[in-house]
C-alpha positions in Angstrom: 3.3 27.0 1.5 4.2 23.7 3.1 2.1 21.7 5.6 2.8 18.7 7.7 -0.1 16.4 7.0 0.4 12.7 7.7 0.3 10.9 4.4 0.3 7.2 3.6 1.5 6.2 0.1 0.7 2.7 -1.0 2.8 1.4 -3.9 2.9 -1.8 -5.9 6.2 -3.3 -6.9 4.6 -4.5 -10.2 2.9 -1.2 -11.0 3.8 -0.1 -14.5 1.6 3.1 -14.4 3.2 4.7 -11.3 6.2 2.7 -10.3 7.5 2.6 -6.7 10.3 5.0 -7.5 7.7 7.7 -8.2 6.2 7.0 -4.8 9.6 7.5 -3.3 9.9 10.9 -5.0 6.5 12.0 -3.6 7.4 10.7 -0.2 10.6 12.8 -0.1 8.6 15.9 -1.0 6.1 15.5 1.8 7.5 16.1 5.3 5.2 13.6 7.1 4.8 10.8 4.5 5.1 7.1 4.8 5.6 4.9 1.8 4.6 1.2 1.9 5.6 -0.9 -1.2 3.9 -4.2 -1.8 6.3 -6.4 -3.8 3.5 -8.3 -5.6 1.1 -5.3 -5.8 0.0 -3.7 -9.1 -1.5 -0.2 -9.6 -4.3 -0.3 -7.0 -3.8 -1.9 -3.5 -7.2 -1.6 -1.8 -9.3 -2.2 -4.9 -7.2 -5.3 -5.7 -8.4 -7.0 -2.5 -5.0 -6.7 -0.8 -5.8 -7.6 2.8 -2.4 -6.5 4.0 -2.9 -3.0 2.4 -6.2 -2.7 4.2 -4.6 -3.6 7.6 -1.8 -1.0 7.0 -4.3 1.6 5.9 -6.6 1.1 8.9 -3.7 1.2 11.4 -2.6 4.5 9.8 -6.0 6.0 10.0 -6.3 5.0 13.6 -3.0 6.5 14.5 -0.8 8.1 11.8 2.2 8.2 14.2 2.1 4.6 15.4 4.1 1.7 13.9 2.5 0.2 10.9 1.8 -3.6 10.8 4.2 -4.4 8.0 4.8 -8.0 8.9 2.1 -9.0 6.4 4.2 -7.6 3.5 6.3 -10.7 3.3 3.2 -12.9 3.3 1.1 -10.6 0.9 0.5 -12.1 -2.5 -1.5 -10.5 -5.2 -4.4 -12.9 -6.0 -4.2 -13.2 -9.8 -8.0 -13.0 -10.0 -11.0 -13.3 -7.7 -13.9 -15.6 -8.4 -17.4 -14.3 -7.9 -17.8 -16.5 -4.7 -14.7 -14.7 -3.2 -12.2 -17.5 -3.9 -8.9 -17.0 -5.7 -8.9 -20.2 -7.7 -5.8 -21.5 -6.1 
């Protein structure tokens, strides 16, 4: 059985556990999937405090058929670490 369920796949270009090419395989197998790859992202996008990923996800949840705000991809940088006060140490 196959179903058309809108699916958002977030992938990190630096993910050694599930590389982006695996996300592409999954996206091809789902008829209504959208893959967004973050060049500096690692394994987890939302938990890694990726603001761009959060924006993309929220837009998808609001309307899975609408264009995603992907302009932030070129500006998105993985913060090496986050200090307890919320700063990145840069």
